[in-house]
C-alpha positions as YAML, in Angstrom:
chain: A
units: angstrom
residues:
- id: 1
  name: MET
  ca: [20.41, -2.84, 5.15]
- id: 2
  name: THR
  ca: [19.60, -6.02, 6.29]
- id: 3
  name: THR
  ca: [18.17, -5.62, 9.90]
- id: 4
  name: PRO
  ca: [15.19, -3.45, 11.16]
- id: 5
  name: PRO
  ca: [17.17, 0.42, 11.65]
- id: 6
  name: GLY
  ca: [16.54, 1.67, 14.97]
- id: 7
  name: GLY
  ca: [18.19, 5.36, 13.95]
- id: 8
  name: PRO
  ca: [18.89, 7.22, 10.96]
- id: 9
  name: PRO
  ca: [17.51, 7.65, 8.70]
- id: 10
  name: ALA
  ca: [14.88, 9.14, 10.66]
- id: 11
  name: PRO
  ca: [11.48, 7.68, 9.76]
- id: 12
  name: LEU
  ca: [10.47, 10.98, 9.40]
- id: 13
  name: THR
  ca: [12.89, 11.87, 6.49]
- id: 14
  name: VAL
  ca: [10.93, 12.59, 3.31]
- id: 15
  name: LEU
  ca: [12.44, 10.46, 0.64]
- id: 16
  name: GLY
  ca: [12.12, 10.76, -3.29]
- id: 17
  name: PRO
  ca: [11.71, 7.73, -5.96]
- id: 18
  name: ASP
  ca: [14.96, 7.17, -7.20]
- id: 19
  name: HIS
  ca: [16.26, 6.69, -3.02]
- id: 20
  name: GLY
  ca: [17.89, 3.23, -4.51]
- id: 21
  name: ALA
  ca: [15.88, 0.74, -2.56]
- id: 22
  name: GLY
  ca: [13.63, -2.24, -3.97]
- id: 23
  name: ARG
  ca: [10.08, -1.49, -4.66]
- id: 24
  name: LEU
  ca: [6.79, -3.20, -4.01]
- id: 25
  name: ALA
  ca: [5.98, -3.35, -7.43]
- id: 26
  name: ASP
  ca: [8.81, -5.42, -8.13]
- id: 27
  name: VAL
  ca: [7.83, -8.61, -5.66]
- id: 28
  name: LEU
  ca: [5.76, -10.37, -8.11]
- id: 29
  name: PRO
  ca: [6.97, -9.56, -11.32]
- id: 30
  name: SER
  ca: [10.28, -11.63, -9.55]
- id: 31
  name: ALA
  ca: [8.37, -14.16, -8.27]
- id: 32
  name: LEU
  ca: [6.94, -14.75, -11.23]
- id: 33
  name: ALA
  ca: [10.80, -15.03, -13.03]
- id: 34
  name: VAL
  ca: [11.58, -17.58, -9.74]
- id: 35
  name: LEU
  ca: [8.66, -19.97, -11.11]
- id: 36
  name: GLY
  ca: [9.89, -19.43, -14.63]
- id: 37
  name: VAL
  ca: [6.79, -17.39, -16.35]
- id: 38
  name: PRO
  ca: [8.45, -16.40, -19.51]
- id: 39
  name: GLY
  ca: [8.83, -12.60, -20.06]
- id: 40
  name: SER
  ca: [9.41, -11.78, -15.93]
- id: 41
  name: ALA
  ca: [12.40, -9.83, -14.77]
- id: 42
  name: ASP
  ca: [13.77, -10.61, -11.69]
- id: 43
  name: PRO
  ca: [14.45, -6.75, -10.23]
- id: 44
  name: LEU
  ca: [14.73, -8.39, -6.51]
- id: 45
  name: GLY
  ca: [17.16, -11.10, -7.63]
- id: 46
  name: LEU
  ca: [15.28, -13.45, -5.83]
- id: 47
  name: VAL
  ca: [15.88, -16.65, -8.39]
- id: 48
  name: PRO
  ca: [19.40, -17.47, -7.27]
- id: 49
  name: ALA
  ca: [18.38, -17.75, -3.64]
- id: 50
  name: LEU
  ca: [14.80, -19.73, -4.30]
- id: 51
  name: ALA
  ca: [16.33, -22.29, -7.08]
- id: 52
  name: GLY
  ca: [14.31, -25.07, -7.19]
- id: 53
  name: VAL
  ca: [11.42, -23.30, -5.24]
- id: 54
  name: ARG
  ca: [7.65, -24.17, -7.55]
- id: 55
  name: ARG
  ca: [5.29, -22.50, -5.13]
- id: 56
  name: ILE
  ca: [5.13, -19.24, -3.36]
- id: 57
  name: ALA
  ca: [2.91, -17.78, -1.04]
- id: 58
  name: VAL
  ca: [2.98, -13.74, -0.61]
- id: 59
  name: LEU
  ca: [1.90, -12.14, 2.43]
- id: 60
  name: LEU
  ca: [0.82, -8.88, 2.25]
- id: 61
  name: VAL
  ca: [0.39, -7.08, 6.26]
- id: 62
  name: ASP
  ca: [-1.16, -4.05, 6.00]
- id: 63
  name: GLY
  ca: [0.22, -1.37, 7.95]
- id: 64
  name: LEU
  ca: [3.35, -3.28, 8.56]
- id: 65
  name: GLY
  ca: [5.72, -0.51, 7.87]
- id: 66
  name: TRP
  ca: [9.75, -1.39, 7.73]
- id: 67
  name: TYR
  ca: [10.50, 0.73, 10.76]
- id: 68
  name: GLN
  ca: [6.95, -0.54, 12.56]
- id: 69
  name: VAL
  ca: [9.07, -3.78, 13.06]
- id: 70
  name: PRO
  ca: [10.86, -2.93, 16.02]
- id: 71
  name: THR
  ca: [8.09, -1.48, 17.73]
- id: 72
  name: ALA
  ca: [6.52, -4.71, 17.29]
- id: 73
  name: THR
  ca: [9.26, -6.59, 18.13]
- id: 74
  name: PRO
  ca: [8.07, -7.76, 21.88]
- id: 75
  name: TYR
  ca: [4.67, -9.37, 20.24]
- id: 76
  name: ALA
  ca: [6.29, -10.48, 17.65]
- id: 77
  name: PRO
  ca: [9.60, -12.08, 17.59]
- id: 78
  name: THR
  ca: [9.02, -14.31, 15.06]
- id: 79
  name: LEU
  ca: [8.80, -11.56, 12.48]
- id: 80
  name: ALA
  ca: [11.44, -9.88, 14.10]
- id: 81
  name: GLY
  ca: [13.90, -12.88, 13.63]
- id: 82
  name: LEU
  ca: [13.24, -13.56, 10.31]
- id: 83
  name: ALA
  ca: [13.45, -9.58, 9.13]
- id: 84
  name: ALA
  ca: [16.70, -9.40, 10.88]
- id: 85
  name: THR
  ca: [18.28, -12.67, 9.27]
- id: 86
  name: ALA
  ca: [15.99, -12.62, 5.73]
- id: 87
  name: GLY
  ca: [14.39, -9.17, 5.12]
- id: 88
  name: ARG
  ca: [15.01, -5.74, 3.77]
- id: 89
  name: PRO
  ca: [13.35, -2.55, 2.88]
- id: 90
  name: LEU
  ca: [10.97, -2.16, -0.12]
- id: 91
  name: LEU
  ca: [9.75, 1.66, -1.08]
- id: 92
  name: ALA
  ca: [5.63, 1.12, -1.29]
- id: 93
  name: GLY
  ca: [5.18, 3.84, -3.33]
- id: 94
  name: PHE
  ca: [3.00, 7.00, -3.65]
- id: 95
  name: PRO
  ca: [0.91, 7.79, -1.76]
- id: 96
  name: SER
  ca: [1.46, 5.25, 0.49]
- id: 97
  name: THR
  ca: [-1.78, 4.12, 0.65]
- id: 98
  name: THR
  ca: [-3.45, 0.66, 0.39]
- id: 99
  name: PRO
  ca: [-5.59, 0.56, -2.44]
- id: 100
  name: THR
  ca: [-2.52, 2.26, -4.90]
- id: 101
  name: SER
  ca: [0.01, -0.18, -3.16]
- id: 102
  name: LEU
  ca: [-2.11, -3.32, -3.60]
- id: 103
  name: VAL
  ca: [-2.53, -2.46, -7.08]
- id: 104
  name: SER
  ca: [1.36, -1.62, -7.52]
- id: 105
  name: LEU
  ca: [1.78, -4.92, -6.21]
- id: 106
  name: GLY
  ca: [-0.46, -7.21, -8.24]
- id: 107
  name: THR
  ca: [0.47, -5.13, -11.40]
- id: 108
  name: GLY
  ca: [3.69, -4.54, -11.55]
- id: 109
  name: VAL
  ca: [3.52, -1.33, -12.31]
- id: 110
  name: ALA
  ca: [3.88, 2.39, -11.12]
- id: 111
  name: PRO
  ca: [0.56, 4.13, -9.87]
- id: 112
  name: GLY
  ca: [0.50, 6.21, -12.74]
- id: 113
  name: ALA
  ca: [0.13, 3.45, -15.19]
- id: 114
  name: HIS
  ca: [-2.23, 1.67, -13.15]
- id: 115
  name: GLY
  ca: [-4.44, 4.54, -12.12]
- id: 116
  name: VAL
  ca: [-5.59, 3.88, -8.50]
- id: 117
  name: LEU
  ca: [-3.56, 6.95, -7.47]
- id: 118
  name: GLY
  ca: [-4.85, 7.56, -3.95]
- id: 119
  name: PHE
  ca: [-7.03, 6.37, -1.21]
- id: 120
  name: THR
  ca: [-10.09, 8.50, -3.16]
- id: 121
  name: VAL
  ca: [-9.46, 10.16, -6.15]
- id: 122
  name: ARG
  ca: [-12.00, 12.59, -8.44]
- id: 123
  name: VAL
  ca: [-13.39, 10.87, -11.15]
- id: 124
  name: PRO
  ca: [-12.54, 13.06, -14.03]
- id: 125
  name: GLY
  ca: [-14.73, 14.99, -15.37]
- id: 126
  name: THR
  ca: [-17.35, 14.79, -12.36]
- id: 127
  name: ASP
  ca: [-17.40, 15.68, -9.08]
- id: 128
  name: ARG
  ca: [-17.77, 12.38, -8.10]
- id: 129
  name: VAL
  ca: [-15.00, 11.16, -5.41]
- id: 130
  name: LEU
  ca: [-14.06, 7.31, -5.82]
- id: 131
  name: THR
  ca: [-13.47, 6.10, -2.80]
- id: 132
  name: HIS
  ca: [-11.09, 2.40, -3.96]
- id: 133
  name: THR
  ca: [-12.09, 0.16, -0.69]
- id: 134
  name: ASP
  ca: [-15.88, 0.76, -1.04]
- id: 135
  name: TRP
  ca: [-15.31, 0.11, -4.56]
- id: 136
  name: ALA
  ca: [-18.29, -1.37, -6.51]
- id: 137
  name: GLY
  ca: [-17.58, -1.93, -10.09]
- id: 138
  name: ASP
  ca: [-18.21, 1.71, -11.06]
- id: 139
  name: PRO
  ca: [-16.64, 2.93, -13.13]
- id: 140
  name: SER
  ca: [-15.58, -0.67, -14.52]
- id: 141
  name: PRO
  ca: [-12.50, -1.81, -13.01]
- id: 142
  name: LEU
  ca: [-10.85, -3.29, -16.09]
- id: 143
  name: SER
  ca: [-11.30, 0.10, -17.94]
- id: 144
  name: TRP
  ca: [-10.08, 2.07, -14.89]
- id: 145
  name: GLN
  ca: [-7.37, 0.10, -14.08]
- id: 146
  name: PRO
  ca: [-6.44, -0.80, -17.51]
- id: 147
  name: VAL
  ca: [-2.88, -3.07, -17.00]
- id: 148
  name: THR
  ca: [-2.83, -6.89, -17.14]
- id: 149
  name: THR
  ca: [-2.16, -8.28, -13.70]
- id: 150
  name: GLN
  ca: [0.66, -10.80, -12.69]
- id: 151
  name: LEU
  ca: [-1.83, -13.15, -11.37]
- id: 152
  name: GLU
  ca: [-3.13, -13.19, -15.05]
- id: 153
  name: ARG
  ca: [0.35, -13.43, -16.40]
- id: 154
  name: ALA
  ca: [1.11, -16.46, -13.99]
- id: 155
  name: ARG
  ca: [-2.38, -18.63, -14.96]
- id: 156
  name: ALA
  ca: [-1.80, -17.77, -18.78]
- id: 157
  name: ALA
  ca: [1.73, -19.47, -18.27]
- id: 158
  name: GLY
  ca: [-0.13, -22.39, -16.45]
- id: 159
  name: VAL
  ca: [0.57, -21.34, -13.04]
- id: 160
  name: THR
  ca: [-2.30, -22.02, -10.17]
- id: 161
  name: THR
  ca: [-3.23, -18.76, -8.74]
- id: 162
  name: THR
  ca: [-5.05, -18.28, -5.21]
- id: 163
  name: VAL
  ca: [-6.03, -14.53, -3.73]
- id: 164
  name: VAL
  ca: [-6.80, -14.71, -0.19]
- id: 165
  name: SER
  ca: [-8.39, -11.97, 1.55]
- id: 166
  name: ARG
  ca: [-11.11, -10.74, 4.17]
- id: 167
  name: PRO
  ca: [-15.01, -12.25, 2.50]
- id: 168
  name: GLU
  ca: [-16.48, -9.02, 1.72]
- id: 169
  name: PHE
  ca: [-13.87, -8.18, -0.56]
- id: 170
  name: GLY
  ca: [-14.75, -11.08, -3.14]
- id: 171
  name: GLY
  ca: [-15.38, -9.06, -6.16]
- id: 172
  name: SER
  ca: [-14.68, -5.91, -4.99]
- id: 173
  name: GLY
  ca: [-13.59, -3.07, -7.37]
- id: 174
  name: LEU
  ca: [-9.86, -3.15, -5.55]
- id: 175
  name: THR
  ca: [-9.88, -7.01, -5.60]
- id: 176
  name: LEU
  ca: [-10.02, -7.13, -9.73]
- id: 177
  name: ALA
  ca: [-7.70, -4.29, -10.25]
- id: 178
  name: ALA
  ca: [-5.73, -5.28, -7.97]
- id: 179
  name: ASN
  ca: [-5.85, -9.15, -8.27]
- id: 180
  name: ARG
  ca: [-7.95, -10.22, -11.31]
- id: 181
  name: GLY
  ca: [-6.73, -14.00, -12.23]
- id: 182
  name: GLY
  ca: [-6.66, -15.42, -9.47]
- id: 183
  name: ASP
  ca: [-9.27, -18.02, -7.62]
- id: 184
  name: PHE
  ca: [-10.68, -16.20, -4.98]
- id: 185
  name: ARG
  ca: [-10.89, -17.54, -1.54]
- id: 186
  name: GLY
  ca: [-12.47, -15.32, 1.83]
- id: 187
  name: ALA
  ca: [-10.70, -16.04, 4.90]
- id: 188
  name: ALA
  ca: [-11.17, -13.30, 8.21]
- id: 189
  name: GLY
  ca: [-8.70, -13.76, 10.88]
- id: 190
  name: GLY
  ca: [-5.11, -14.37, 10.82]
- id: 191
  name: ASP
  ca: [-5.61, -18.69, 11.69]
- id: 192
  name: GLU
  ca: [-8.11, -19.19, 8.69]
- id: 193
  name: VAL
  ca: [-5.66, -16.76, 6.69]
- id: 194
  name: ALA
  ca: [-2.90, -18.79, 7.17]
- id: 195
  name: ALA
  ca: [-4.46, -22.23, 6.55]
- id: 196
  name: THR
  ca: [-6.84, -20.93, 3.46]
- id: 197
  name: MET
  ca: [-2.91, -19.79, 2.32]
- id: 198
  name: LEU
  ca: [-0.99, -23.29, 3.42]
- id: 199
  name: ALA
  ca: [-4.08, -25.46, 1.77]
- id: 200
  name: ALA
  ca: [-4.19, -23.59, -1.79]
- id: 201
  name: LEU
  ca: [-0.38, -23.65, -1.61]
- id: 202
  name: THR
  ca: [-0.34, -27.11, -1.51]
- id: 203
  name: ALA
  ca: [-3.66, -28.35, -3.44]
- id: 204
  name: GLY
  ca: [-1.57, -29.41, -6.64]
- id: 205
  name: ALA
  ca: [1.81, -30.47, -7.35]
- id: 206
  name: GLY
  ca: [2.93, -27.63, -10.25]
- id: 207
  name: PRO
  ca: [3.74, -23.91, -10.15]
- id: 208
  name: THR
  ca: [1.76, -22.43, -8.08]
- id: 209
  name: LEU
  ca: [1.23, -18.61, -6.56]
- id: 210
  name: VAL
  ca: [-0.85, -17.45, -3.52]
- id: 211
  name: SER
  ca: [-1.23, -14.07, -2.35]
- id: 212
  name: GLY
  ca: [-3.00, -13.46, 0.64]
- id: 213
  name: TYR
  ca: [-3.67, -10.66, 2.83]
- id: 214
  name: HIS
  ca: [-3.54, -9.61, 6.15]
- id: 215
  name: ALA
  ca: [-5.64, -6.14, 7.26]
- id: 216
  name: ASP
  ca: [-6.18, -6.57, 11.83]
- id: 217
  name: LEU
  ca: [-2.77, -4.45, 12.51]
- id: 218
  name: ASP
  ca: [-3.31, -1.45, 9.98]
- id: 219
  name: ARG
  ca: [-7.21, -1.33, 11.61]
- id: 220
  name: HIS
  ca: [-5.84, -1.17, 15.00]
- id: 221
  name: GLY
  ca: [-2.88, 1.80, 14.63]
- id: 222
  name: HIS
  ca: [-5.59, 3.92, 12.71]
- id: 223
  name: LEU
  ca: [-7.97, 3.30, 15.57]
- id: 224
  name: SER
  ca: [-5.60, 3.08, 18.76]
- id: 225
  name: GLY
  ca: [-2.41, 4.18, 17.07]
- id: 226
  name: VAL
  ca: [1.04, 2.47, 16.49]
- id: 227
  name: ASP
  ca: [2.49, 0.27, 20.14]
- id: 228
  name: SER
  ca: [-1.26, 1.00, 21.46]
- id: 229
  name: ALA
  ca: [-2.75, -2.65, 23.71]
- id: 230
  name: PRO
  ca: [-4.80, -3.36, 20.54]
- id: 231
  name: TRP
  ca: [-1.57, -3.11, 17.93]
- id: 232
  name: ARG
  ca: [0.12, -4.90, 20.22]
- id: 233
  name: ILE
  ca: [-2.45, -7.62, 20.42]
- id: 234
  name: ALA
  ca: [-2.68, -7.83, 16.35]
- id: 235
  name: ALA
  ca: [1.01, -7.84, 15.69]
- id: 236
  name: SER
  ca: [1.21, -11.20, 18.13]
- id: 237
  name: GLU
  ca: [-1.54, -12.44, 15.72]
- id: 238
  name: VAL
  ca: [0.72, -11.34, 12.74]
- id: 239
  name: ASP
  ca: [3.06, -13.16, 14.35]
- id: 240
  name: ALA
  ca: [1.31, -16.59, 14.98]
- id: 241
  name: LEU
  ca: [-0.03, -16.03, 11.31]
- id: 242
  name: VAL
  ca: [3.86, -16.10, 9.84]
- id: 243
  name: ALA
  ca: [4.83, -18.88, 12.38]
- id: 244
  name: ARG
  ca: [2.12, -21.03, 10.71]
- id: 245
  name: LEU
  ca: [2.66, -20.29, 7.44]
- id: 246
  name: VAL
  ca: [6.90, -20.78, 7.82]
- id: 247
  name: ASP
  ca: [5.95, -23.86, 9.41]
- id: 248
  name: GLY
  ca: [3.68, -25.48, 7.03]
- id: 249
  name: LEU
  ca: [5.68, -24.64, 4.04]
- id: 250
  name: PRO
  ca: [6.94, -27.29, 1.91]
- id: 251
  name: SER
  ca: [10.29, -28.48, 0.62]
- id: 252
  name: ASP
  ca: [9.67, -26.92, -2.77]
- id: 253
  name: ALA
  ca: [8.21, -23.90, -1.33]
- id: 254
  name: ALA
  ca: [8.93, -19.99, -0.35]
- id: 255
  name: LEU
  ca: [7.09, -17.35, 1.23]
- id: 256
  name: LEU
  ca: [7.39, -13.52, 0.82]
- id: 257
  name: VAL
  ca: [6.13, -11.34, 3.80]
- id: 258
  name: THR
  ca: [5.63, -7.93, 2.84]
- id: 259
  name: ALA
  ca: [3.36, -4.79, 3.52]
- id: 260
  name: ASP
  ca: [1.57, -1.84, 1.80]
- id: 261
  name: HIS
  ca: [2.79, 0.97, 3.60]
- id: 262
  name: GLY
  ca: [3.99, 2.24, 7.80]
- id: 263
  name: GLN
  ca: [1.92, 4.52, 9.83]
- id: 264
  name: LEU
  ca: [2.27, 7.94, 11.98]
- id: 265
  name: ASP
  ca: [0.75, 8.96, 15.47]
- id: 266
  name: ILE
  ca: [-0.70, 12.97, 14.62]
- id: 267
  name: PRO
  ca: [-0.92, 14.69, 17.45]
- id: 268
  name: ALA
  ca: [-4.22, 16.63, 18.44]
- id: 269
  name: GLY
  ca: [-2.20, 19.97, 17.78]
- id: 270
  name: HIS
  ca: [-0.63, 18.87, 14.46]
- id: 271
  name: ARG
  ca: [-4.18, 18.56, 12.90]
- id: 272
  name: PHE
  ca: [-5.75, 21.23, 10.18]
- id: 273
  name: ASP
  ca: [-9.42, 21.28, 9.16]
- id: 274
  name: LEU
  ca: [-10.25, 22.11, 5.72]
- id: 275
  name: ASP
  ca: [-13.88, 22.38, 6.52]
- id: 276
  name: THR
  ca: [-13.57, 25.15, 9.00]
- id: 277
  name: ASP
  ca: [-11.45, 27.10, 7.70]
- id: 278
  name: PRO
  ca: [-12.26, 29.11, 4.96]
- id: 279
  name: ARG
  ca: [-9.05, 30.05, 3.65]
- id: 280
  name: LEU
  ca: [-8.35, 26.27, 2.52]
- id: 281
  name: ARG
  ca: [-12.18, 25.92, 1.04]
- id: 282
  name: ASP
  ca: [-11.54, 28.99, -1.34]
- id: 283
  name: GLY
  ca: [-11.52, 28.05, -4.48]
- id: 284
  name: VAL
  ca: [-11.63, 24.62, -4.02]
- id: 285
  name: ARG
  ca: [-14.48, 22.40, -5.61]
- id: 286
  name: VAL
  ca: [-13.52, 18.54, -4.77]
- id: 287
  name: VAL
  ca: [-11.20, 17.14, -2.07]
- id: 288
  name: ALA
  ca: [-10.08, 13.73, -2.66]
- id: 289
  name: GLY
  ca: [-7.25, 11.89, -1.76]
- id: 290
  name: GLU
  ca: [-6.70, 11.63, 2.38]
- id: 291
  name: ALA
  ca: [-5.25, 13.54, 5.48]
- id: 292
  name: ARG
  ca: [-1.63, 13.35, 5.11]
- id: 293
  name: VAL
  ca: [-1.56, 13.66, 1.20]
- id: 294
  name: ARG
  ca: [-4.37, 16.13, -0.10]
- id: 295
  name: TYR
  ca: [-5.69, 16.43, -3.68]
- id: 296
  name: LEU
  ca: [-7.38, 19.90, -4.63]
- id: 297
  name: HIS
  ca: [-9.80, 20.01, -7.68]
- id: 298
  name: VAL
  ca: [-9.98, 23.67, -8.10]
- id: 299
  name: ALA
  ca: [-12.40, 26.42, -10.09]
- id: 300
  name: PRO
  ca: [-11.06, 27.31, -13.29]
- id: 301
  name: GLY
  ca: [-8.00, 30.29, -13.09]
- id: 302
  name: ALA
  ca: [-7.57, 29.19, -8.95]
- id: 303
  name: VAL
  ca: [-4.84, 27.37, -9.36]
- id: 304
  name: ASP
  ca: [-2.16, 30.20, -8.11]
- id: 305
  name: ASP
  ca: [-4.56, 31.61, -5.45]
- id: 306
  name: VAL
  ca: [-5.13, 27.95, -3.80]
- id: 307
  name: VAL
  ca: [-1.52, 27.22, -3.80]
- id: 308
  name: ALA
  ca: [-0.66, 30.69, -2.44]
- id: 309
  name: ALA
  ca: [-3.51, 30.14, 0.61]
- id: 310
  name: TRP
  ca: [-2.64, 26.86, 1.84]
- id: 311
  name: SER
  ca: [0.81, 27.77, 2.25]
- id: 312
  name: ALA
  ca: [0.60, 30.48, 4.31]
- id: 313
  name: VAL
  ca: [-1.84, 28.71, 6.30]
- id: 314
  name: LEU
  ca: [0.14, 25.52, 6.68]
- id: 315
  name: GLY
  ca: [3.42, 27.15, 6.02]
- id: 316
  name: GLU
  ca: [6.03, 24.53, 7.14]
- id: 317
  name: ALA
  ca: [3.56, 21.34, 8.01]
- id: 318
  name: ALA
  ca: [2.89, 20.96, 4.34]
- id: 319
  name: ARG
  ca: [4.38, 21.06, 0.40]
- id: 320
  name: VAL
  ca: [1.77, 22.56, -1.69]
- id: 321
  name: ARG
  ca: [2.49, 21.90, -5.39]
- id: 322
  name: THR
  ca: [0.31, 21.91, -8.96]
- id: 323
  name: ARG
  ca: [-0.02, 18.28, -10.39]
- id: 324
  name: ALA
  ca: [2.44, 19.34, -13.17]
- id: 325
  name: GLU
  ca: [5.12, 19.57, -10.05]
- id: 326
  name: MET
  ca: [4.24, 15.96, -8.67]
- id: 327
  name: VAL
  ca: [3.59, 14.58, -11.92]
- id: 328
  name: ALA
  ca: [7.53, 16.12, -12.84]
- id: 329
  name: THR
  ca: [8.91, 14.37, -9.14]
- id: 330
  name: GLY
  ca: [8.54, 10.93, -11.18]
- id: 331
  name: TRP
  ca: [6.67, 9.42, -7.82]
- id: 332
  name: PHE
  ca: [3.73, 8.23, -10.09]
- id: 333
  name: GLY
  ca: [5.55, 7.14, -12.56]
- id: 334
  name: PRO
  ca: [4.74, 8.12, -16.35]
- id: 335
  name: VAL
  ca: [0.70, 9.17, -16.07]
- id: 336
  name: PRO
  ca: [-1.10, 8.65, -19.31]
- id: 337
  name: GLU
  ca: [-3.62, 11.81, -20.31]
- id: 338
  name: GLU
  ca: [-6.29, 9.47, -18.91]
- id: 339
  name: HIS
  ca: [-5.11, 9.20, -15.63]
- id: 340
  name: LEU
  ca: [-3.81, 12.75, -14.91]
- id: 341
  name: GLY
  ca: [-7.46, 14.24, -14.14]
- id: 342
  name: ARG
  ca: [-7.44, 11.57, -11.17]
- id: 343
  name: ILE
  ca: [-4.40, 13.73, -9.69]
- id: 344
  name: GLY
  ca: [-5.57, 17.14, -7.81]
- id: 345
  name: ASP
  ca: [-5.24, 20.59, -9.60]
- id: 346
  name: VAL
  ca: [-3.46, 20.84, -6.56]
- id: 347
  name: VAL
  ca: [-2.02, 18.57, -4.15]
- id: 348
  name: VAL
  ca: [-0.42, 18.96, -0.49]
- id: 349
  name: ILE
  ca: [1.91, 16.36, 0.98]
- id: 350
  name: CYS
  ca: [1.95, 16.99, 5.31]
- id: 351
  name: ASN
  ca: [5.61, 17.02, 6.66]
- id: 352
  name: ASP
  ca: [6.66, 15.58, 9.89]
- id: 353
  name: THR
  ca: [3.51, 14.61, 11.91]
- id: 354
  name: TYR
  ca: [1.03, 17.01, 10.59]
- id: 355
  name: ALA
  ca: [-2.65, 15.97, 8.89]
- id: 356
  name: VAL
  ca: [-5.00, 17.70, 6.77]
- id: 357
  name: MET
  ca: [-8.45, 16.46, 8.13]
- id: 358
  name: ALA
  ca: [-11.84, 16.85, 6.29]
- id: 359
  name: SER
  ca: [-14.39, 16.77, 9.00]
- id: 360
  name: ARG
  ca: [-17.65, 17.54, 6.68]
- id: 361
  name: THR
  ca: [-16.19, 16.12, 3.30]
- id: 362
  name: GLU
  ca: [-15.25, 12.71, 4.76]
- id: 363
  name: ARG
  ca: [-17.24, 10.55, 7.21]
- id: 364
  name: PRO
  ca: [-16.99, 11.39, 10.32]
- id: 365
  name: MET
  ca: [-14.87, 8.64, 11.77]
- id: 366
  name: ALA
  ca: [-12.10, 9.64, 9.48]
- id: 367
  name: SER
  ca: [-11.02, 12.33, 11.04]
- id: 368
  name: LYS
  ca: [-11.22, 11.11, 14.65]
- id: 369
  name: LEU
  ca: [-8.33, 8.39, 14.00]
- id: 370
  name: VAL
  ca: [-4.99, 8.33, 15.76]
- id: 371
  name: ALA
  ca: [-2.40, 6.78, 13.41]
- id: 372
  name: TYR
  ca: [-2.44, 7.94, 9.42]
- id: 373
  name: HIS
  ca: [-0.32, 7.08, 6.31]
- id: 374
  name: GLY
  ca: [0.26, 8.35, 2.70]
- id: 375
  name: ALA
  ca: [2.71, 10.80, 2.33]
- id: 376
  name: ASP
  ca: [6.36, 10.24, 1.37]
- id: 377
  name: THR
  ca: [8.24, 9.88, 4.99]
- id: 378
  name: ALA
  ca: [10.45, 6.83, 5.50]
- id: 379
  name: ALA
  ca: [7.74, 5.97, 8.16]
- id: 380
  name: GLU
  ca: [5.19, 5.85, 5.66]
- id: 381
  name: LEU
  ca: [7.06, 4.69, 2.68]
- id: 382
  name: THR
  ca: [9.24, 1.99, 3.66]
- id: 383
  name: VAL
  ca: [7.94, -1.51, 3.79]
- id: 384
  name: PRO
  ca: [10.04, -5.02, 4.82]
- id: 385
  name: LEU
  ca: [10.35, -8.13, 2.16]
- id: 386
  name: VAL
  ca: [10.84, -10.89, 4.47]
- id: 387
  name: VAL
  ca: [12.31, -14.13, 2.25]
- id: 388
  name: VAL
  ca: [11.80, -18.20, 3.86]
- id: 389
  name: ARG
  ca: [12.16, -20.74, 2.21]
- id: 390
  name: GLY
  ca: [10.15, -24.19, 3.12]
...
């Protein structure tokens, strides 16, 4: 598959971990192989195509699913053209959510190993729910996410490494979990992200790796919906960012553009609310995850009852599984004992365009968004990889 698809497989097709596509976690190991970092595998086969490249910029566009590229084409012609000629799909990983994907990209391993197993997760041994995007450093990122990052590996091999993201993310728990080992530089809008990434890319003569992040497309999808007017404006801004990076690439450089997940608009009639239905609260102590994938931590001995109740209420709208069943699917990769408790005793994966809100447990805005992600459909899991040489 070399062009963004407009037909089958349908975006709501449920995928599995053995789908056969490359993975978001393969991007940085392959980039390090191009840069000559010892011990780096090249699962994406970038080395032959990028022979002679000594500088690599990796841009992650939050919310730019593979299946959103055709929708964005009228507003992002540069990006669409590059995706058609130099793009291919990757699997982001499960859950298909920003913290999990950012750390999979940064570490080069599956979620089970790095432990950032959802947008929110329960801290084992407590009733506390950790929101990874608001993570100030407790628990310690070094212990919560124990895997050496790819930027740490690159820096140890003499590569100059830089992280470009929104200023408020500097020093956050998520930034340290995903990108420790890179010099952080704050940049807010698309123009600033492009300028900062290019400045870092061209600052020295040695091997260089710059990892950039841009969030606006995802934000406007959540707030207004995919293909809404604000989303279209955000897509055009992404296009300008990509075009500026391409135009500024030195001759010995390459740009890799990818994403963390796609998005789906969720109709009002497809929304359950676990906080207003006592059948869904019975036996549940702690709720985590997000609207498309719920982690339910239940009272002792209540797993079977919770599975039965949720299965009866949600019916065809979701699959209700135990933790052991979910780990056995392979989506998380191997999960060490210390990370198992971050996954719910019961895991609820929404089908089609359904979602389970938590109107009282979570911030009110979380139940009022238009688009969501997190589950295992092609629309959510499949992201682009676009490779451009200078």
